[in-house]
C-alpha distance (Angstrom), angle and dihedral (degrees) to the residues before:
residue distance angle dihedral
X1 . . .
X2 3.84 . .
X3 3.78 116.8 .
X4 3.80 120.3 -119.5
X5 3.78 91.1 -108.4
X6 3.81 107.2 110.6
X7 3.82 113.3 106.3
X8 3.80 122.1 -141.9
X9 3.82 121.0 -152.2
X10 3.81 90.7 -99.0
X11 3.81 91.2 55.1
X12 3.81 96.4 -104.2
X13 3.82 115.8 143.4
X14 3.81 116.3 -134.8
X15 3.80 137.0 175.4
X16 3.81 111.8 -119.7
X17 3.83 130.6 143.6
X18 3.81 98.9 -117.7
X19 3.79 119.3 81.6
X20 3.79 105.8 -163.7
X21 3.80 128.5 -143.5
X22 3.82 103.4 -69.6
X23 3.78 138.2 43.7
X24 3.79 134.4 -159.4
X25 3.78 145.2 150.1
X26 3.78 144.4 -129.9
X27 3.76 101.1 -121.8
X28 3.78 105.1 -77.8
X29 3.78 147.0 -4.2
X30 3.77 113.1 -39.2
X31 3.82 98.3 164.5
X32 3.79 138.6 72.2
X33 3.83 108.0 -111.5
X34 3.81 91.4 -150.8
X35 3.80 100.6 48.3
X36 3.84 95.5 28.3
X37 3.80 88.5 -136.4
X38 3.80 130.7 128.1
X39 3.77 115.2 -99.3
X40 3.80 118.0 -110.5
X41 2.93 120.6 -111.9
X42 3.79 92.3 33.5
X43 3.85 109.2 -121.4
X44 3.79 112.0 -113.3
X45 3.78 120.4 -118.2
X46 3.79 132.1 158.3
X47 3.82 95.4 -157.9
X48 3.81 105.0 95.8
X49 3.81 113.0 163.4
X50 3.80 139.8 175.1
X51 3.82 119.3 -138.9
X52 3.78 143.6 -179.4
X53 3.80 117.8 -93.4
X54 3.81 90.6 -123.2
X55 3.80 131.6 28.5
X56 3.81 130.0 170.5
X57 3.83 91.3 -19.6
X58 3.79 91.3 -71.5
X59 3.80 115.4 167.0
X60 3.78 122.7 -151.3
X61 3.78 137.7 -174.1
X62 3.80 101.9 -132.9
X63 3.80 111.4 -122.9
X64 3.78 92.7 1.1
X65 3.81 125.0 130.9
X66 3.82 94.8 -52.0
X67 3.82 131.0 69.1
X68 3.80 122.9 -40.6
X69 3.81 108.9 -92.5
X70 3.81 115.0 -143.6
X71 3.81 129.6 -170.5
X72 3.81 134.2 -145.9
X73 3.78 134.0 -163.7
X74 3.83 86.5 -127.6
X75 3.79 142.8 -40.4
X76 3.80 92.1 -77.3
X77 3.81 87.1 62.7
X78 3.80 93.8 44.5
X79 3.80 93.1 51.3
X80 3.81 91.2 47.8
X81 3.80 89.3 52.9
X82 3.80 90.8 54.8
X83 3.81 100.8 -100.4
X84 3.82 124.1 134.4
X85 3.83 131.8 -153.9
X86 3.81 117.0 -77.5
X87 3.81 116.0 -109.9
X88 3.81 92.5 -144.2
X89 3.79 109.5 46.0
X90 3.84 96.3 21.3
X91 3.79 99.8 31.6
X92 3.81 96.9 147.0
X93 3.80 92.7 52.9
X94 3.82 91.2 42.1
X95 3.80 91.6 54.7
X96 3.80 90.5 47.8
X97 3.81 90.9 50.1
X98 3.83 91.2 47.2
X99 3.79 93.4 50.1
X100 3.80 92.1 50.1
X101 3.81 89.8 44.3
X102 3.81 89.4 55.2
X103 3.79 90.9 55.1
X104 3.81 90.4 55.0
X105 3.80 99.5 40.7
X106 3.83 130.0 47.6
X107 3.80 109.3 -102.7
X108 3.79 106.1 -129.0
X109 3.80 102.0 -178.5
X110 3.82 116.9 96.0
X111 3.81 94.5 -163.3
X112 3.79 137.9 50.7
X113 3.82 127.0 32.7
X114 3.82 119.6 -11.6
X115 3.79 93.1 -105.9
X116 3.77 137.3 77.2
X117 3.80 116.8 -80.0
X118 3.79 125.2 -128.1
X119 3.80 87.9 -105.9
X120 3.81 92.8 54.7
X121 3.80 92.6 47.8
X122 3.80 93.7 46.8
X123 3.79 91.6 48.8
X124 3.81 92.6 51.0
X125 3.80 94.9 43.6
X126 3.80 93.3 48.2
X127 3.81 91.1 69.5
X128 3.82 92.2 54.6
X129 3.80 102.3 42.8
X130 3.81 127.6 111.6
X131 3.78 95.2 11.5
X132 3.76 136.4 91.2
X133 3.78 122.5 -118.9
X134 3.81 132.2 -149.7
X135 3.77 111.7 -99.4
X136 3.82 107.0 -113.5
X137 3.80 97.8 -176.1
X138 3.79 138.9 44.7
X139 3.79 114.4 -79.8
X140 3.79 91.5 -123.3
X141 3.81 88.4 59.5
X142 3.81 94.7 57.4
X143 3.82 117.5 112.4
X144 3.78 124.5 -117.2
X145 3.79 110.5 -82.7
X146 3.81 96.9 34.1
X147 3.80 112.1 137.2
X148 3.81 122.3 -149.3
X149 3.77 134.4 178.6
X150 3.78 137.4 -149.3
X151 3.79 137.4 162.5
X152 3.81 110.9 -108.9
X153 3.80 118.5 131.9
X154 3.83 107.7 -63.9
X155 3.80 95.7 -31.2
X156 3.78 99.3 93.4
X157 3.80 104.5 138.0
X158 3.78 128.4 48.0
X159 3.80 136.9 167.8
X160 3.79 133.9 -144.6
X161 3.81 109.8 -113.6
X162 3.78 125.1 176.5
X163 3.80 124.4 -24.2
X164 3.81 107.6 -18.9
X165 3.81 92.9 -27.2
X166 3.82 131.3 131.5
X167 3.79 136.3 -158.8
X168 3.79 129.8 -167.2
X169 3.81 114.0 -117.2
X170 3.82 119.1 -136.4
X171 3.80 132.9 166.5
X172 3.82 89.5 -105.4
X173 3.80 97.7 46.2
X174 3.78 142.7 -74.4
X175 3.77 125.2 -39.1
X176 3.80 134.1 -174.8
X177 3.78 116.0 -82.5
X178 3.78 98.2 -134.2
X179 3.78 97.8 -176.5
X180 3.77 141.7 66.6
X181 3.77 114.9 -85.6
X182 3.81 116.0 -111.1
X183 3.76 121.2 -114.0
X184 3.81 92.9 -123.8
X185 3.79 118.0 60.8
X186 3.79 136.9 147.1
X187 3.78 131.1 -140.3
X188 3.82 117.3 -113.4
X189 3.81 97.1 179.1
X190 3.84 109.6 84.1
X191 3.82 110.4 -102.0
X192 3.82 91.0 -121.2
X193 3.80 91.7 55.7
X194 3.80 90.4 43.6
X195 3.81 88.5 58.2
X196 3.80 90.0 49.0
X197 3.81 90.6 51.8
X198 3.78 88.1 49.3
X199 3.80 89.8 52.6
X200 3.79 92.1 59.7
X201 3.81 108.7 -82.0
X202 3.82 107.6 146.1
X203 3.82 112.3 -154.3
X204 3.78 124.0 -150.0
X205 3.82 113.9 -104.4
X206 3.80 131.7 -150.6
X207 3.79 112.2 -103.4
X208 3.82 91.1 -109.6
X209 3.82 88.8 69.3
X210 3.80 93.8 55.5
X211 3.78 110.5 101.1
X212 3.79 91.6 -8.6
X213 3.81 114.3 147.4
X214 3.78 109.7 -113.4
X215 3.77 132.2 -149.2
X216 3.79 109.1 -109.4
X217 3.78 122.6 -154.1
């Protein structure tokens, strides 16, 4: 029986067999180690991070007595769900994300390094997670890695890939979007992260997106 530990772009946790290419957590243990079920109500935490699947040969018992391990199709998915890069196992990417975050958000601290702290980023992201946002720019101006949603048959989530191209997001990977895009869509990726993507942050994609033909507007 799969655990309810796979994260969708909107932040929802589902139970499916595949694990994806990245893991992460939401700042603590939110499951019962005996029943392997999520606690209700879900404990609140602002620290949502995205990690590598392996780091320093560490071995873990998934959903044991430690924090609640979560899994993502890729970093594009994790960023859309409101997670940020981990400062331990993905330090280089975390510093890059933090520096770009600082350019987009006023830096309030008057001590420490001249970039936003993990606390500042988590606090800002927490207000934008697990909700859709009105699209305030043209779709052809969105950066690579932006995730949008619309209601049209089973093709409800799609991601910007390459110059003016789109792919359909599924739990197993990306597929061609063989249809015209609707005129009304909503942004899934938090606006702060969207700005970071627009400033040059290049997220890691699932292998199914590599070389995949995209739908061009």
